[in-house]
All heavy atoms as TSV, in Angstrom:
chain	resi	resn	atom	element	x	y	z
A	1	LEU	N	N	22.351	-13.393	-1.989
A	1	LEU	CA	C	22.611	-12.123	-1.538
A	1	LEU	C	C	22.598	-12.183	-0.020
A	1	LEU	O	O	21.663	-12.656	0.620
A	1	LEU	CB	C	21.630	-11.210	-2.086
A	1	LEU	CG	C	21.503	-11.045	-3.612
A	1	LEU	CD1	C	20.514	-10.277	-4.056
A	1	LEU	CD2	C	22.844	-10.403	-4.128
A	2	PRO	N	N	23.562	-11.489	0.678
A	2	PRO	CA	C	23.433	-11.295	2.057
A	2	PRO	C	C	22.219	-10.507	2.551
A	2	PRO	O	O	21.905	-9.490	1.821
A	2	PRO	CB	C	24.644	-10.620	2.444
A	2	PRO	CG	C	25.386	-10.265	1.176
A	2	PRO	CD	C	24.662	-10.795	-0.024
A	3	SER	N	N	21.672	-11.087	3.562
A	3	SER	CA	C	20.400	-10.332	4.056
A	3	SER	C	C	20.103	-10.632	5.498
A	3	SER	O	O	20.575	-11.643	5.934
A	3	SER	CB	C	19.200	-10.686	3.244
A	3	SER	OG	O	18.027	-10.146	3.752
A	4	ASP	N	N	19.482	-9.775	6.223
A	4	ASP	CA	C	19.170	-9.932	7.580
A	4	ASP	C	C	17.648	-10.137	7.716
A	4	ASP	O	O	17.190	-9.969	8.803
A	4	ASP	CB	C	19.738	-8.882	8.439
A	4	ASP	CG	C	19.123	-7.522	8.179
A	4	ASP	OD1	O	18.462	-7.264	7.102
A	4	ASP	OD2	O	19.242	-6.586	8.984
A	5	CYS	N	N	17.051	-10.447	6.739
A	5	CYS	CA	C	15.492	-10.579	6.732
A	5	CYS	C	C	15.088	-11.803	7.492
A	5	CYS	O	O	15.888	-12.863	7.373
A	5	CYS	CB	C	14.929	-10.496	5.315
A	5	CYS	SG	S	15.235	-11.883	4.277
A	6	THR	N	N	13.914	-11.884	7.946
A	6	THR	CA	C	13.439	-12.989	8.580
A	6	THR	C	C	12.195	-13.583	7.800
A	6	THR	O	O	11.323	-12.779	7.397
A	6	THR	CB	C	13.008	-12.772	10.054
A	6	THR	OG1	O	13.960	-12.319	10.812
A	6	THR	CG2	C	12.330	-14.018	10.602
A	7	VAL	N	N	12.080	-14.843	7.479
A	7	VAL	CA	C	11.141	-15.366	6.706
A	7	VAL	C	C	10.033	-15.927	7.727
A	7	VAL	O	O	10.447	-16.737	8.642
A	7	VAL	CB	C	11.487	-16.530	5.852
A	7	VAL	CG1	C	10.360	-17.115	5.048
A	7	VAL	CG2	C	12.540	-15.945	4.785
A	8	VAL	N	N	8.788	-15.540	7.608
A	8	VAL	CA	C	7.733	-16.062	8.361
A	8	VAL	C	C	6.805	-16.745	7.648
A	8	VAL	O	O	6.220	-16.261	6.544
A	8	VAL	CB	C	6.965	-14.811	9.165
A	8	VAL	CG1	C	5.804	-15.457	9.896
A	8	VAL	CG2	C	7.941	-13.974	10.055
A	9	SER	N	N	6.633	-18.101	7.789
A	9	SER	CA	C	5.751	-18.880	6.953
A	9	SER	C	C	4.407	-19.173	7.594
A	9	SER	O	O	4.323	-19.355	8.861
A	9	SER	CB	C	6.404	-20.253	6.846
A	9	SER	OG	O	5.558	-21.036	5.951
A	10	ALA	N	N	3.308	-18.958	6.818
A	10	ALA	CA	C	2.029	-19.176	7.415
A	10	ALA	C	C	1.271	-20.057	6.432
A	10	ALA	O	O	1.394	-19.678	5.245
A	10	ALA	CB	C	1.326	-17.861	7.737
A	11	ASP	N	N	0.545	-21.073	6.902
A	11	ASP	CA	C	-0.427	-21.819	6.038
A	11	ASP	C	C	-1.613	-22.262	6.812
A	11	ASP	O	O	-1.793	-23.495	7.041
A	11	ASP	CB	C	0.460	-22.989	5.497
A	11	ASP	CG	C	-0.360	-23.771	4.443
A	11	ASP	OD1	O	-1.211	-23.226	3.806
A	11	ASP	OD2	O	-0.058	-25.048	4.288
A	12	PRO	N	N	-2.410	-21.258	7.156
A	12	PRO	CA	C	-3.575	-21.582	7.995
A	12	PRO	C	C	-4.623	-22.306	7.245
A	12	PRO	O	O	-4.782	-22.045	5.956
A	12	PRO	CB	C	-3.997	-20.154	8.399
A	12	PRO	CG	C	-3.692	-19.285	7.359
A	12	PRO	CD	C	-2.299	-19.846	6.847
A	13	SER	N	N	-5.337	-23.223	7.969
A	13	SER	CA	C	-6.359	-23.965	7.259
A	13	SER	C	C	-7.725	-23.792	8.069
A	13	SER	O	O	-8.756	-24.377	7.648
A	13	SER	CB	C	-6.013	-25.330	6.926
A	13	SER	OG	O	-5.775	-26.038	8.160
A	14	THR	N	N	-7.684	-23.218	9.193
A	14	THR	CA	C	-8.949	-22.999	10.134
A	14	THR	C	C	-8.858	-21.533	10.455
A	14	THR	O	O	-7.750	-20.820	10.360
A	14	THR	CB	C	-8.801	-23.855	11.400
A	14	THR	OG1	O	-7.742	-23.442	12.132
A	14	THR	CG2	C	-8.656	-25.282	11.038
A	15	LEU	N	N	-10.011	-21.013	10.946
A	15	LEU	CA	C	-9.953	-19.564	11.482
A	15	LEU	C	C	-9.014	-19.392	12.558
A	15	LEU	O	O	-8.299	-18.388	12.656
A	15	LEU	CB	C	-11.423	-19.184	11.897
A	15	LEU	CG	C	-12.365	-18.833	10.786
A	15	LEU	CD1	C	-13.807	-18.637	11.347
A	15	LEU	CD2	C	-11.864	-17.624	9.986
A	16	GLN	N	N	-8.941	-20.392	13.601
A	16	GLN	CA	C	-7.994	-20.168	14.598
A	16	GLN	C	C	-6.531	-20.157	14.154
A	16	GLN	O	O	-5.789	-19.256	14.649
A	16	GLN	CB	C	-8.226	-21.322	15.640
A	16	GLN	CG	C	-7.306	-21.091	16.870
A	16	GLN	CD	C	-7.648	-19.746	17.661
A	16	GLN	OE1	O	-8.702	-19.461	17.989
A	16	GLN	NE2	N	-6.590	-18.946	17.745
A	17	GLU	N	N	-6.226	-20.876	13.149
A	17	GLU	CA	C	-4.881	-20.951	12.588
A	17	GLU	C	C	-4.637	-19.548	11.863
A	17	GLU	O	O	-3.543	-19.105	11.851
A	17	GLU	CB	C	-4.669	-22.028	11.641
A	17	GLU	CG	C	-4.546	-23.325	12.320
A	17	GLU	CD	C	-4.502	-24.551	11.351
A	17	GLU	OE1	O	-4.435	-24.298	10.142
A	17	GLU	OE2	O	-4.355	-25.723	11.830
A	18	LEU	N	N	-5.609	-19.018	11.254
A	18	LEU	CA	C	-5.505	-17.770	10.577
A	18	LEU	C	C	-5.355	-16.630	11.668
A	18	LEU	O	O	-4.345	-15.826	11.468
A	18	LEU	CB	C	-6.905	-17.405	9.852
A	18	LEU	CG	C	-6.925	-16.030	9.132
A	18	LEU	CD1	C	-5.842	-15.828	8.164
A	18	LEU	CD2	C	-8.252	-15.748	8.682
A	19	PHE	N	N	-6.037	-16.614	12.839
A	19	PHE	CA	C	-5.830	-15.683	13.856
A	19	PHE	C	C	-4.344	-15.852	14.362
A	19	PHE	O	O	-3.705	-14.772	14.566
A	19	PHE	CB	C	-6.808	-15.853	14.932
A	19	PHE	CG	C	-8.234	-15.537	14.398
A	19	PHE	CD1	C	-9.292	-16.245	15.011
A	19	PHE	CD2	C	-8.475	-14.487	13.691
A	19	PHE	CE1	C	-10.639	-16.028	14.589
A	19	PHE	CE2	C	-9.810	-14.216	13.261
A	19	PHE	CZ	C	-10.986	-14.883	13.792
A	20	ASP	N	N	-3.940	-17.156	14.556
A	20	ASP	CA	C	-2.609	-17.318	15.061
A	20	ASP	C	C	-1.550	-16.797	14.105
A	20	ASP	O	O	-0.586	-16.173	14.502
A	20	ASP	CB	C	-2.378	-18.854	15.323
A	20	ASP	CG	C	-3.250	-19.417	16.473
A	20	ASP	OD1	O	-3.733	-18.505	17.252
A	20	ASP	OD2	O	-3.348	-20.537	16.582
A	21	SER	N	N	-1.900	-16.964	12.679
A	21	SER	CA	C	-0.842	-16.472	11.787
A	21	SER	C	C	-0.733	-14.945	11.761
A	21	SER	O	O	0.376	-14.350	11.658
A	21	SER	CB	C	-1.376	-16.915	10.317
A	21	SER	OG	O	-1.153	-18.334	10.318
A	22	ILE	N	N	-1.932	-14.274	12.018
A	22	ILE	CA	C	-1.977	-12.856	12.139
A	22	ILE	C	C	-1.063	-12.408	13.162
A	22	ILE	O	O	-0.350	-11.415	13.161
A	22	ILE	CB	C	-3.382	-12.346	12.153
A	22	ILE	CG1	C	-4.109	-12.634	10.867
A	22	ILE	CG2	C	-3.390	-10.804	12.541
A	22	ILE	CD1	C	-5.691	-12.316	10.788
A	23	LEU	N	N	-1.224	-12.943	14.392
A	23	LEU	CA	C	-0.486	-12.707	15.533
A	23	LEU	C	C	0.983	-12.936	15.257
A	23	LEU	O	O	1.895	-12.018	15.667
A	23	LEU	CB	C	-0.916	-13.555	16.828
A	23	LEU	CG	C	-2.319	-13.230	17.345
A	23	LEU	CD1	C	-2.736	-14.137	18.339
A	23	LEU	CD2	C	-2.397	-11.709	17.900
A	24	THR	N	N	1.346	-13.965	14.601
A	24	THR	CA	C	2.811	-14.276	14.396
A	24	THR	C	C	3.416	-13.211	13.512
A	24	THR	O	O	4.522	-12.706	13.726
A	24	THR	CB	C	2.850	-15.668	13.671
A	24	THR	OG1	O	2.339	-16.676	14.567
A	24	THR	CG2	C	4.409	-15.958	13.382
A	25	VAL	N	N	2.659	-12.871	12.365
A	25	VAL	CA	C	3.133	-11.839	11.548
A	25	VAL	C	C	3.240	-10.436	12.262
A	25	VAL	O	O	4.223	-9.709	12.111
A	25	VAL	CB	C	2.280	-11.595	10.144
A	25	VAL	CG1	C	2.735	-10.466	9.368
A	25	VAL	CG2	C	2.380	-13.014	9.407
A	26	GLY	N	N	2.257	-10.209	13.097
A	26	GLY	CA	C	2.298	-8.872	13.799
A	26	GLY	C	C	3.417	-8.894	14.755
A	26	GLY	O	O	4.042	-7.835	14.795
A	27	ASP	N	N	3.736	-9.993	15.403
A	27	ASP	CA	C	4.912	-10.041	16.250
A	27	ASP	C	C	6.196	-9.811	15.447
A	27	ASP	O	O	7.101	-9.022	15.771
A	27	ASP	CB	C	4.964	-11.340	17.024
A	27	ASP	CG	C	3.939	-11.378	18.089
A	27	ASP	OD1	O	3.396	-10.414	18.603
A	27	ASP	OD2	O	3.824	-12.503	18.588
A	28	ALA	N	N	6.218	-10.448	14.270
A	28	ALA	CA	C	7.519	-10.330	13.453
A	28	ALA	C	C	7.746	-8.959	12.852
A	28	ALA	O	O	8.928	-8.510	12.803
A	28	ALA	CB	C	7.301	-11.332	12.272
A	29	VAL	N	N	6.719	-8.239	12.678
A	29	VAL	CA	C	6.944	-6.830	12.145
A	29	VAL	C	C	6.805	-5.784	13.210
A	29	VAL	O	O	6.952	-4.527	12.949
A	29	VAL	CB	C	5.894	-6.478	11.089
A	29	VAL	CG1	C	6.114	-7.460	9.860
A	29	VAL	CG2	C	4.466	-6.448	11.486
A	30	GLY	N	N	6.622	-6.219	14.387
A	30	GLY	CA	C	6.544	-5.321	15.513
A	30	GLY	C	C	5.260	-4.376	15.594
A	30	GLY	O	O	5.321	-3.228	16.140
A	31	ALA	N	N	4.138	-4.954	15.221
A	31	ALA	CA	C	2.805	-4.233	15.259
A	31	ALA	C	C	2.283	-4.413	16.649
A	31	ALA	O	O	1.746	-5.469	16.872
A	31	ALA	CB	C	1.925	-4.816	14.176
A	32	PRO	N	N	2.319	-3.361	17.463
A	32	PRO	CA	C	1.805	-3.447	18.784
A	32	PRO	C	C	0.294	-3.750	19.017
A	32	PRO	O	O	-0.051	-4.326	20.053
A	32	PRO	CB	C	2.188	-2.163	19.520
A	32	PRO	CG	C	2.171	-1.144	18.290
A	32	PRO	CD	C	2.549	-1.909	17.123
A	33	LYS	N	N	-0.499	-3.335	18.140
A	33	LYS	CA	C	-2.007	-3.580	18.295
A	33	LYS	C	C	-2.534	-4.888	17.534
A	33	LYS	O	O	-3.778	-4.979	17.403
A	33	LYS	CB	C	-2.688	-2.407	17.847
A	33	LYS	CG	C	-2.415	-1.067	18.650
A	33	LYS	CD	C	-3.168	0.030	18.197
A	33	LYS	CE	C	-2.755	1.238	19.045
A	33	LYS	NZ	N	-3.527	2.430	18.602
A	34	THR	N	N	-1.690	-5.739	17.235
A	34	THR	CA	C	-2.130	-6.918	16.488
A	34	THR	C	C	-3.121	-7.738	17.302
A	34	THR	O	O	-4.101	-8.259	16.753
A	34	THR	CB	C	-0.980	-7.792	16.032
A	34	THR	OG1	O	-0.106	-6.957	15.287
A	34	THR	CG2	C	-1.548	-8.879	15.106
A	35	ALA	N	N	-2.790	-7.982	18.587
A	35	ALA	CA	C	-3.674	-8.714	19.528
A	35	ALA	C	C	-4.970	-8.090	19.639
A	35	ALA	O	O	-5.989	-8.787	19.635
A	35	ALA	CB	C	-2.986	-8.944	20.801
A	36	GLN	N	N	-5.065	-6.721	19.697
A	36	GLN	CA	C	-6.403	-6.127	19.778
A	36	GLN	C	C	-7.183	-6.309	18.567
A	36	GLN	O	O	-8.456	-6.451	18.462
A	36	GLN	CB	C	-6.178	-4.558	19.941
A	36	GLN	CG	C	-5.638	-4.179	21.308
A	36	GLN	CD	C	-5.302	-2.827	21.604
A	36	GLN	OE1	O	-4.768	-2.203	20.661
A	36	GLN	NE2	N	-5.734	-2.159	22.628
A	37	MET	N	N	-6.469	-6.202	17.333
A	37	MET	CA	C	-7.179	-6.373	16.055
A	37	MET	C	C	-7.669	-7.745	16.062
A	37	MET	O	O	-8.934	-7.961	15.663
A	37	MET	CB	C	-6.277	-6.126	14.913
A	37	MET	CG	C	-6.938	-6.290	13.600
A	37	MET	SD	S	-5.815	-6.237	12.177
A	37	MET	CE	C	-5.022	-7.901	12.383
A	38	VAL	N	N	-6.945	-8.816	16.393
A	38	VAL	CA	C	-7.482	-10.217	16.329
A	38	VAL	C	C	-8.585	-10.337	17.201
A	38	VAL	O	O	-9.589	-11.061	16.999
A	38	VAL	CB	C	-6.307	-11.135	16.664
A	38	VAL	CG1	C	-6.808	-12.576	16.902
A	38	VAL	CG2	C	-5.272	-11.119	15.501
A	39	GLN	N	N	-8.686	-9.762	18.450
A	39	GLN	CA	C	-9.733	-9.850	19.357
A	39	GLN	C	C	-10.972	-9.259	18.720
A	39	GLN	O	O	-12.018	-9.658	18.871
A	39	GLN	CB	C	-9.336	-9.167	20.662
A	39	GLN	CG	C	-10.385	-9.334	21.764
A	39	GLN	CD	C	-10.613	-10.812	22.089
A	39	GLN	OE1	O	-9.719	-11.610	22.130
A	39	GLN	NE2	N	-11.948	-11.087	22.369
A	40	GLY	N	N	-10.733	-8.046	18.102
A	40	GLY	CA	C	-11.887	-7.532	17.363
A	40	GLY	C	C	-12.476	-8.327	16.295
A	40	GLY	O	O	-13.677	-8.419	16.066
A	41	LEU	N	N	-11.593	-9.032	15.529
A	41	LEU	CA	C	-12.050	-9.965	14.443
A	41	LEU	C	C	-12.889	-11.113	15.176
A	41	LEU	O	O	-13.913	-11.488	14.638
A	41	LEU	CB	C	-10.997	-10.427	13.761
A	41	LEU	CG	C	-10.142	-9.549	12.833
A	41	LEU	CD1	C	-8.848	-10.237	12.345
A	41	LEU	CD2	C	-10.999	-9.131	11.686
A	42	LYS	N	N	-12.368	-11.593	16.320
A	42	LYS	CA	C	-13.202	-12.728	17.004
A	42	LYS	C	C	-14.480	-12.203	17.480
A	42	LYS	O	O	-15.450	-12.832	17.386
A	42	LYS	CB	C	-12.352	-13.155	18.150
A	42	LYS	CG	C	-11.126	-14.046	17.620
A	42	LYS	CD	C	-10.255	-14.634	18.715
A	42	LYS	CE	C	-9.185	-15.484	18.292
A	42	LYS	NZ	N	-8.416	-16.005	19.422
A	43	GLN	N	N	-14.585	-11.018	17.950
A	43	GLN	CA	C	-15.828	-10.453	18.415
A	43	GLN	C	C	-16.767	-10.185	17.356
A	43	GLN	O	O	-17.998	-10.613	17.457
A	43	GLN	CB	C	-15.578	-9.122	19.133
A	43	GLN	CG	C	-14.902	-9.242	20.495
A	43	GLN	CD	C	-14.484	-7.933	21.176
A	43	GLN	OE1	O	-14.526	-6.802	20.471
A	43	GLN	NE2	N	-14.197	-7.940	22.366
A	44	ARG	N	N	-16.340	-9.737	16.113
A	44	ARG	CA	C	-17.250	-9.717	14.960
A	44	ARG	C	C	-17.718	-10.987	14.525
A	44	ARG	O	O	-18.941	-11.172	14.258
A	44	ARG	CB	C	-16.407	-8.917	13.897
A	44	ARG	CG	C	-16.276	-7.528	14.151
A	44	ARG	CD	C	-15.298	-6.911	13.099
A	44	ARG	NE	N	-15.846	-6.865	11.778
A	44	ARG	CZ	C	-15.136	-6.470	10.646
A	44	ARG	NH1	N	-13.859	-6.063	10.848
A	44	ARG	NH2	N	-15.756	-6.498	9.568
A	45	LEU	N	N	-16.844	-12.009	14.501
A	45	LEU	CA	C	-17.181	-13.313	14.226
A	45	LEU	C	C	-18.284	-13.891	15.142
A	45	LEU	O	O	-19.422	-14.402	14.777
A	45	LEU	CB	C	-16.022	-14.264	14.078
A	45	LEU	CG	C	-16.234	-15.672	13.612
A	45	LEU	CD1	C	-16.754	-15.778	12.286
A	45	LEU	CD2	C	-14.971	-16.473	13.859
A	46	GLU	N	N	-18.135	-13.627	16.402
A	46	GLU	CA	C	-19.004	-14.017	17.355
A	46	GLU	C	C	-20.428	-13.314	17.149
A	46	GLU	O	O	-21.441	-14.015	17.346
A	46	GLU	CB	C	-18.551	-13.785	18.750
A	46	GLU	CG	C	-19.418	-14.437	19.950
A	46	GLU	CD	C	-19.512	-16.006	19.723
A	46	GLU	OE1	O	-18.564	-16.623	19.378
A	46	GLU	OE2	O	-20.538	-16.512	20.154
A	47	TYR	N	N	-20.387	-12.160	16.810
A	47	TYR	CA	C	-21.570	-11.333	16.598
A	47	TYR	C	C	-22.400	-11.898	15.421
A	47	TYR	O	O	-23.513	-12.098	15.482
A	47	TYR	CB	C	-21.313	-9.877	16.257
A	47	TYR	CG	C	-22.404	-8.980	15.928
A	47	TYR	CD1	C	-23.338	-8.604	16.734
A	47	TYR	CD2	C	-22.536	-8.773	14.477
A	47	TYR	CE1	C	-24.368	-7.827	16.439
A	47	TYR	CE2	C	-23.670	-8.076	14.166
A	47	TYR	CZ	C	-24.661	-7.513	15.022
A	47	TYR	OH	O	-25.651	-6.816	14.654
A	48	VAL	N	N	-21.728	-12.246	14.330
A	48	VAL	CA	C	-22.353	-12.845	13.241
A	48	VAL	C	C	-22.917	-14.233	13.629
A	48	VAL	O	O	-24.073	-14.599	13.202
A	48	VAL	CB	C	-21.296	-12.990	12.016
A	48	VAL	CG1	C	-21.973	-13.760	10.871
A	48	VAL	CG2	C	-20.902	-11.625	11.460
A	49	LYS	N	N	-22.203	-14.988	14.302
A	49	LYS	CA	C	-22.572	-16.272	14.677
A	49	LYS	C	C	-24.003	-16.209	15.540
A	49	LYS	O	O	-24.961	-16.883	15.334
A	49	LYS	CB	C	-21.550	-16.882	15.543
A	49	LYS	CG	C	-21.238	-18.415	15.432
A	49	LYS	CD	C	-19.959	-18.810	15.998
A	49	LYS	CE	C	-20.271	-19.709	17.066
A	49	LYS	NZ	N	-19.010	-20.168	17.771
A	50	GLU	N	N	-23.959	-15.142	16.494
A	50	GLU	CA	C	-25.168	-14.995	17.311
A	50	GLU	C	C	-26.328	-14.524	16.399
A	50	GLU	O	O	-27.556	-15.044	16.652
A	50	GLU	CB	C	-24.851	-13.962	18.381
A	50	GLU	CG	C	-24.039	-14.501	19.472
A	50	GLU	CD	C	-23.571	-13.330	20.431
A	50	GLU	OE1	O	-24.044	-12.231	20.352
A	50	GLU	OE2	O	-22.658	-13.720	21.308
A	51	ARG	N	N	-26.087	-13.701	15.477
A	51	ARG	CA	C	-27.207	-13.141	14.673
A	51	ARG	C	C	-27.641	-14.173	13.511
A	51	ARG	O	O	-28.846	-13.985	13.190
A	51	ARG	CB	C	-26.597	-12.012	13.893
A	51	ARG	CG	C	-26.177	-10.826	14.720
A	51	ARG	CD	C	-27.213	-9.884	15.165
A	51	ARG	NE	N	-27.936	-9.257	13.929
A	51	ARG	CZ	C	-29.027	-8.611	13.967
A	51	ARG	NH1	N	-29.652	-8.435	15.203
A	51	ARG	NH2	N	-29.533	-8.107	12.910
A	52	THR	N	N	-26.929	-15.226	13.372
A	52	THR	CA	C	-27.364	-16.197	12.345
A	52	THR	C	C	-27.933	-17.541	12.958
A	52	THR	O	O	-28.256	-18.401	12.282
A	52	THR	CB	C	-26.244	-16.517	11.452
A	52	THR	OG1	O	-25.136	-16.955	12.080
A	52	THR	CG2	C	-25.968	-15.196	10.517
A	53	LEU	N	N	-27.911	-17.624	14.232
A	53	LEU	CA	C	-28.341	-18.863	14.969
A	53	LEU	C	C	-29.751	-19.109	14.566
A	53	LEU	O	O	-30.611	-18.105	14.586
A	53	LEU	CB	C	-28.207	-18.788	16.374
A	53	LEU	CG	C	-26.807	-18.930	16.972
A	53	LEU	CD1	C	-26.877	-18.707	18.452
A	53	LEU	CD2	C	-26.392	-20.367	16.699
A	54	GLY	N	N	-30.185	-20.357	14.263
A	54	GLY	CA	C	-31.508	-20.665	13.966
A	54	GLY	C	C	-31.983	-20.377	12.451
A	54	GLY	O	O	-33.046	-20.726	12.035
A	55	HIS	N	N	-31.148	-19.722	11.682
A	55	HIS	CA	C	-31.385	-19.525	10.277
A	55	HIS	C	C	-30.842	-20.589	9.495
A	55	HIS	O	O	-30.092	-21.432	9.935
A	55	HIS	CB	C	-30.739	-18.233	9.775
A	55	HIS	CG	C	-31.242	-16.965	10.461
A	55	HIS	ND1	N	-32.393	-16.408	10.074
A	55	HIS	CD2	C	-30.763	-16.256	11.481
A	55	HIS	CE1	C	-32.623	-15.348	10.810
A	55	HIS	NE2	N	-31.602	-15.294	11.680
A	56	ALA	N	N	-31.402	-20.794	8.331
A	56	ALA	CA	C	-31.039	-21.910	7.428
A	56	ALA	C	C	-29.542	-21.856	7.094
A	56	ALA	O	O	-29.041	-20.777	7.012
A	56	ALA	CB	C	-31.851	-21.793	6.133
A	57	THR	N	N	-28.956	-22.905	6.903
A	57	THR	CA	C	-27.526	-22.990	6.486
A	57	THR	C	C	-27.458	-22.733	5.118
A	57	THR	O	O	-28.069	-23.169	4.219
A	57	THR	CB	C	-26.945	-24.383	6.815
A	57	THR	OG1	O	-27.155	-24.657	8.189
A	57	THR	CG2	C	-25.477	-24.584	6.474
A	58	LEU	N	N	-26.508	-21.810	4.740
A	58	LEU	CA	C	-26.189	-21.450	3.362
A	58	LEU	C	C	-25.078	-22.244	2.921
A	58	LEU	O	O	-24.146	-22.626	3.504
A	58	LEU	CB	C	-25.849	-19.881	3.294
A	58	LEU	CG	C	-26.889	-18.942	3.717
A	58	LEU	CD1	C	-26.152	-17.442	3.756
A	58	LEU	CD2	C	-28.111	-19.040	2.971
A	59	ARG	N	N	-25.188	-22.576	1.609
A	59	ARG	CA	C	-24.078	-23.323	0.985
A	59	ARG	C	C	-23.536	-22.298	-0.116
A	59	ARG	O	O	-24.273	-21.754	-0.794
A	59	ARG	CB	C	-24.664	-24.523	0.330
A	59	ARG	CG	C	-25.143	-25.504	1.303
A	59	ARG	CD	C	-25.584	-26.799	0.682
A	59	ARG	NE	N	-25.959	-27.815	1.845
A	59	ARG	CZ	C	-26.499	-28.760	1.773
A	59	ARG	NH1	N	-26.869	-29.196	0.602
A	59	ARG	NH2	N	-26.879	-29.507	2.743
A	60	VAL	N	N	-22.187	-22.352	-0.120
A	60	VAL	CA	C	-21.446	-21.458	-0.898
A	60	VAL	C	C	-20.430	-22.170	-1.708
A	60	VAL	O	O	-19.638	-23.014	-1.132
A	60	VAL	CB	C	-20.797	-20.295	-0.158
A	60	VAL	CG1	C	-19.981	-19.393	-1.098
A	60	VAL	CG2	C	-21.874	-19.447	0.610
A	61	ALA	N	N	-20.183	-21.868	-2.983
A	61	ALA	CA	C	-19.155	-22.488	-3.721
A	61	ALA	C	C	-18.273	-21.329	-4.125
A	61	ALA	O	O	-18.725	-20.191	-4.692
A	61	ALA	CB	C	-19.653	-23.077	-5.063
A	62	VAL	N	N	-16.931	-21.524	-4.041
A	62	VAL	CA	C	-16.010	-20.561	-4.440
A	62	VAL	C	C	-15.088	-21.071	-5.552
A	62	VAL	O	O	-14.594	-22.110	-5.438
A	62	VAL	CB	C	-15.086	-20.226	-3.210
A	62	VAL	CG1	C	-13.930	-19.221	-3.688
A	62	VAL	CG2	C	-15.807	-19.675	-2.092
A	63	LEU	N	N	-15.158	-20.366	-6.641
A	63	LEU	CA	C	-14.349	-20.810	-7.838
A	63	LEU	C	C	-13.238	-19.848	-8.060
A	63	LEU	O	O	-13.602	-18.567	-8.146
A	63	LEU	CB	C	-15.170	-20.983	-9.032
A	63	LEU	CG	C	-16.221	-22.075	-8.937
A	63	LEU	CD1	C	-17.106	-22.020	-10.311
A	63	LEU	CD2	C	-15.699	-23.375	-8.726
A	64	GLU	N	N	-12.103	-20.278	-8.097
A	64	GLU	CA	C	-10.989	-19.451	-8.143
A	64	GLU	C	C	-10.624	-19.167	-9.736
A	64	GLU	O	O	-10.123	-18.087	-10.043
A	64	GLU	CB	C	-9.705	-20.035	-7.582
A	64	GLU	CG	C	-8.517	-19.069	-7.486
A	64	GLU	CD	C	-7.400	-19.793	-6.701
A	64	GLU	OE1	O	-7.706	-20.253	-5.573
A	64	GLU	OE2	O	-6.317	-19.726	-7.194
A	65	TRP	N	N	-11.121	-20.119	-10.554
A	65	TRP	CA	C	-10.976	-19.885	-12.032
A	65	TRP	C	C	-12.128	-20.611	-12.621
A	65	TRP	O	O	-12.358	-21.686	-12.419
A	65	TRP	CB	C	-9.605	-20.508	-12.493
A	65	TRP	CG	C	-9.164	-20.112	-13.774
A	65	TRP	CD1	C	-9.440	-20.869	-14.917
A	65	TRP	CD2	C	-8.577	-18.809	-14.057
A	65	TRP	NE1	N	-8.748	-20.113	-16.048
A	65	TRP	CE2	C	-8.300	-18.910	-15.574
A	65	TRP	CE3	C	-8.182	-17.789	-13.441
A	65	TRP	CZ2	C	-7.824	-17.991	-16.176
A	65	TRP	CZ3	C	-7.603	-16.753	-14.139
A	65	TRP	CH2	C	-7.326	-16.849	-15.557
A	66	PRO	N	N	-12.862	-19.881	-13.560
A	66	PRO	CA	C	-14.111	-20.571	-13.973
A	66	PRO	C	C	-13.942	-21.511	-15.115
A	66	PRO	O	O	-14.843	-22.313	-15.353
A	66	PRO	CB	C	-14.883	-19.294	-14.612
A	66	PRO	CG	C	-13.838	-18.208	-14.832
A	66	PRO	CD	C	-12.720	-18.534	-13.886
A	67	ASP	N	N	-12.815	-21.300	-15.880
A	67	ASP	CA	C	-12.781	-22.418	-16.925
A	67	ASP	C	C	-11.218	-22.813	-17.185
A	67	ASP	O	O	-10.419	-22.135	-17.724
A	67	ASP	CB	C	-13.131	-21.722	-18.292
A	67	ASP	CG	C	-13.306	-22.678	-19.435
A	67	ASP	OD1	O	-13.446	-23.813	-19.240
A	67	ASP	OD2	O	-13.237	-22.245	-20.708
A	68	PRO	N	N	-11.044	-23.951	-16.919
A	68	PRO	CA	C	-11.797	-25.114	-16.203
A	68	PRO	C	C	-12.038	-24.623	-14.656
A	68	PRO	O	O	-11.275	-24.040	-14.024
A	68	PRO	CB	C	-10.993	-26.360	-16.336
A	68	PRO	CG	C	-9.587	-25.920	-16.319
A	68	PRO	CD	C	-9.629	-24.570	-17.030
A	69	PRO	N	N	-13.148	-25.185	-14.159
A	69	PRO	CA	C	-13.459	-24.962	-12.773
A	69	PRO	C	C	-12.305	-25.364	-11.769
A	69	PRO	O	O	-11.757	-26.416	-11.989
A	69	PRO	CB	C	-14.723	-25.694	-12.447
A	69	PRO	CG	C	-15.265	-26.033	-13.790
A	69	PRO	CD	C	-14.117	-26.045	-14.765
A	70	TYR	N	N	-11.907	-24.505	-10.911
A	70	TYR	CA	C	-10.754	-24.756	-10.006
A	70	TYR	C	C	-11.272	-24.259	-8.621
A	70	TYR	O	O	-11.527	-23.068	-8.447
A	70	TYR	CB	C	-9.544	-24.108	-10.455
A	70	TYR	CG	C	-8.402	-24.285	-9.527
A	70	TYR	CD1	C	-7.770	-25.448	-9.399
A	70	TYR	CD2	C	-8.172	-23.233	-8.687
A	70	TYR	CE1	C	-6.688	-25.657	-8.446
A	70	TYR	CE2	C	-6.971	-23.429	-7.797
A	70	TYR	CZ	C	-6.395	-24.594	-7.570
A	70	TYR	OH	O	-5.379	-24.742	-6.803
A	71	ALA	N	N	-11.418	-25.146	-7.758
A	71	ALA	CA	C	-11.746	-24.851	-6.225
A	71	ALA	C	C	-10.537	-24.437	-5.425
A	71	ALA	O	O	-9.685	-25.311	-5.489
A	71	ALA	CB	C	-12.692	-25.877	-5.606
A	72	PRO	N	N	-10.514	-23.390	-4.895
A	72	PRO	CA	C	-9.340	-22.958	-4.046
A	72	PRO	C	C	-9.094	-23.904	-2.839
A	72	PRO	O	O	-10.093	-24.454	-2.257
A	72	PRO	CB	C	-9.498	-21.586	-3.688
A	72	PRO	CG	C	-11.018	-21.276	-3.847
A	72	PRO	CD	C	-11.405	-22.338	-4.852
């Protein structure tokens, strides 16, 4: 089918790549405050980092499907 859509592909595997992908999608859709939002996310992440310094490391398991177990 004829179309004038643009495909934006994103496959982030790190937080920085996730932030970069958010900026790319924001640019693609013309969202003017995307950079401010990403900066806010980075500030929140830094806040959590500062608040958890010196605390025990937590270990977390994420299961996308319980039977059979499937790790995302």
